[in-house]
C-alpha positions in Angstrom: -0.3 0.0 -0.3 3.2 2.1 -0.1 5.1 0.9 -2.7 3.9 -1.1 -5.9 6.3 -2.5 -8.6 4.6 -4.0 -11.8 6.8 -6.4 -13.8 5.8 -8.0 -17.1 8.1 -10.4 -18.1 6.6 -11.9 -21.7 3.4 -14.2 -20.9 3.3 -13.7 -17.3 2.9 -10.7 -14.5 4.4 -10.0 -11.1 3.5 -7.5 -8.9 5.1 -6.7 -5.6 3.8 -4.5 -2.6 5.5 -3.1 0.3 3.3 -1.8 3.1 4.4 0.6 5.5 2.6 0.8 8.6 3.4 2.0 12.6 4.4 -0.7 14.6 1.7 -0.1 17.0 -1.0 -1.2 14.5 -2.5 -5.2 14.9 -1.1 -7.3 13.5 -3.0 -8.3 10.0 -4.4 -11.6 8.7 -2.2 -13.5 6.3 -4.1 -14.2 3.1 -6.6 -16.5 2.7 -9.4 -17.3 0.3 -12.4 -15.7 1.4 -16.1 -16.7 -0.2 -18.0 -13.4 -1.5 -21.6 -13.3 -2.8 -19.8 -12.5 -6.6 -16.3 -14.6 -6.7 -13.7 -15.8 -4.6 -10.7 -13.9 -3.6 -7.6 -13.8 -2.0 -6.5 -11.2 0.6 -4.7 -10.4 3.8 -7.2 -8.6 6.0 -6.2 -5.4 8.4 -7.4 -6.6 11.8 -8.2 -2.7 12.8 -10.2 -1.7 9.9 -11.5 -4.9 8.1 -10.3 -4.1 5.0 -7.5 -5.1 2.9 -4.7 -2.8 0.7 -4.6 -5.7 -2.1 -5.9 -8.8 -3.3 -6.7 -11.1 -6.6 -9.8 -12.5 -7.3 -11.4 -15.8 -9.2 -12.1 -13.7 -12.0 -8.4 -12.5 -12.8 -8.4 -9.3 -11.5 -5.7 -8.1 -9.1 -5.9 -5.2 -6.8 -3.7 -3.3 -4.8 -4.0 0.0 -2.6 -1.7 2.8 -2.3 -2.9 5.7 0.4 -3.2 9.1 -1.4 -3.9 10.5 -4.7 -1.5 12.3 -6.8 0.1 14.8 -3.3 -0.1 14.6 0.1 -3.5 15.3 1.7 -4.5 17.1 5.1 -5.6 14.5 7.5 -9.1 15.4 8.4 -11.0 12.8 10.2 -13.6 11.4 11.1 -13.8 9.3 7.6 -16.7 7.5 6.9 -15.2 4.6 5.7 -11.8 2.9 5.6 -10.2 2.5 2.6 -9.5 -1.2 2.8 -13.1 -1.9 2.3 -13.2 -0.4 -1.1 -10.7 -2.8 -1.9 -12.4 -5.7 -0.5 -15.4 -4.7 -2.1 -14.1 -4.6 -5.7 -12.3 -7.6 -5.4 -15.8 -9.3 -4.4 -17.1 -7.6 -8.1 -17.3 -8.9 -11.6 -16.6 -5.3 -12.9 -14.8 -3.6 -10.7 -13.8 -0.4 -12.7 -17.5 -0.2 -13.4 -18.5 -0.3 -9.5 -15.7 2.1 -8.8 -17.1 4.4 -11.1 -20.1 4.0 -9.1 -18.8 4.0 -5.6 -19.7 7.2 -3.8 -16.2 8.3 -2.4 -17.3 11.4 -0.5 -15.9 11.3 3.1 -13.1 8.5 2.4 -9.7 9.5 2.3 -7.4 9.9 -1.2 -6.1 6.5 -2.8 -4.9 5.0 -5.7 -5.9 1.9 -6.8 -4.1 -0.1 -9.3 -6.6 -2.6 -11.3 -5.0 -5.3 -14.0 -7.0 -8.2 -15.6 -5.5 -10.0 -18.5 -4.4 -7.6 -21.3 -5.3 -4.1 -19.5 -4.1 -2.5 -16.6 -6.0 1.0 -14.7 -5.1 3.7 -12.3 -7.7 5.0 -10.4 -6.9 7.8 -7.8 -9.5 9.6 -6.0 -7.8 12.9 -4.7 -10.5 13.6 -2.0 -12.7 15.8 -4.6 -12.8 13.8 -8.0 -12.0 10.4 -9.4 -9.5 9.9 -12.1 -8.9 7.2 -14.2 -5.9 6.1 -16.5 -5.3 3.2 -18.5 -1.9 1.9 -18.4 0.5 -0.1 -20.5 0.9 -3.4 -20.1 3.9 -3.9 -21.6 6.4 -1.4 -19.3 7.3 -2.1 -15.6 6.2 0.6 -13.2 7.1 2.0 -9.9 4.1 3.4 -7.7 4.8 5.1 -4.0 2.4 6.7 -1.8 1.9 10.1 -1.8 1.3 10.2 1.7 4.8 8.9 3.0 7.4 9.7 0.3 7.2 13.7 -1.3 7.9 14.3 -5.1 11.6 14.2 -4.5 11.7 10.4 -3.0 9.2 9.3 -5.2 11.9 10.6 -8.2 14.6 9.1 -6.4 12.8 6.0 -5.9 12.0 5.2 -9.5 15.7 6.5 -10.6 16.8 3.4 -8.3 14.3 0.7 -9.6 14.9 1.6 -13.4 18.8 1.4 -12.6 18.0 -2.2 -11.3 16.2 -3.3 -14.5 18.7 -2.0 -17.0 21.1 -4.7 -15.2 18.3 -7.1 -16.6 18.3 -9.0 -13.4 16.1 -12.5 -12.8 12.6 -11.4 -11.5 12.2 -13.7 -8.8 11.3 -12.9 -5.1 14.9 -13.2 -3.8 16.0 -10.6 -6.4 13.8 -8.2 -5.8 14.0 -8.4 -1.7 17.7 -8.4 -2.5 16.8 -5.1 -4.4 15.2 -3.7 -1.9 17.8 -4.2 0.5 20.6 -3.1 -1.4 19.1 0.5 -1.1 20.7 1.9 2.0 17.8 4.6 3.1 15.9 3.8 6.3 13.6 7.0 5.8 13.0 7.0 1.6 14.5 3.6 0.7 12.2 0.6 0.1 12.6 -1.3 3.3 11.9 1.8 6.0 12.2 1.9 9.5 11.3 5.8 10.7 12.3 6.5 14.5 10.7 2.8 15.4 8.0 4.0 15.3 6.7 3.3 11.0 8.2 0.7 9.3 8.2 -1.6 5.9 6.1 -4.6 8.0 5.5 -6.8 5.0 6.8 -7.8 1.2 3.8 -9.5 -1.1 3.8 -11.1 -4.5 1.4 -11.9 -6.8 2.4 -13.7 -9.8 0.4 -14.8 -13.0 1.0 -16.4 -16.6 -1.3 -14.4 -18.7 -4.9 -16.4 -19.3 -3.2 -18.9 -16.8 -5.2 -21.3 -14.7 -4.3 -19.4 -11.4 -3.0 -16.4 -9.4 -0.2 -16.9 -6.9 0.3 -15.0 -4.0 3.5 -15.1 -1.5 3.0 -13.1 1.8 5.8 -12.0 3.6 5.5 -10.8 7.1 9.1 -9.0 7.7 8.1 -8.6 11.9 8.2 -12.1 12.4 9.9 -13.3 9.2 7.4 -15.7 8.3 6.1 -16.7 5.1 2.6 -17.8 3.4 1.7 -18.9 0.1 -1.7 -19.3 -1.5 -3.2 -19.8 -4.8 -6.8 -19.2 -6.6 -7.8 -21.1 -9.3 -9.2 -18.9 -12.3 -13.1 -19.7 -12.5 -14.0 -17.3 -15.7 -11.6 -15.3 -17.4 -14.6 -14.0 -19.7 -15.3 -11.1 -17.5 -17.3 -8.5 -18.6 -14.7 -5.5 -19.2 -16.0 -1.9 -19.3 -13.4 0.9 -19.7 
């Protein structure tokens, strides 16, 4: 929810999400398969607010949240609903892009949602006043940084690190990606952060799929306990209704 990578590899795609959070926040529940009203989905669950920051469903959608819109906003609670509940609602939708357009987001903090399905990807942004939708290329690697935690200078530096790493043509797997994250020695604006022992990168999640494959795999790494879990969900219906 604070750093997201998209890494296309021919017929394969991988998303990586780093979650930066206050260390005193209750521990999230590990990803499991949830049975929704419309479809099944995998997602870790935030035990404080009840939602999630990412997931993938049995129709083939991957949905990932970043806190904040285009720039850091002023925190003005109370808010009507957690942004994570938007993620779980969209994961249980057969047309999440359409449903996002129909959602009333007034009273909800700004956020950015990346939605990927087979051969298209969108960035959906709520800036606190208006919704914005942008289609993204699926053949180009991308990095996003949460506007609430990283200013424009930090965002640019992180993108520079990422692009330089890609230029080395690394093998793309969990081990090489974590090695890259740890190679940036900057506890404030690097990838594995620790800001005064109050805010830390607490988890790393990998979502992998062969394009039009039969399942999506999620690998969840709890960086506080060094525990790892892996879950996969079968794609039951790849002929999802797609409306832009």
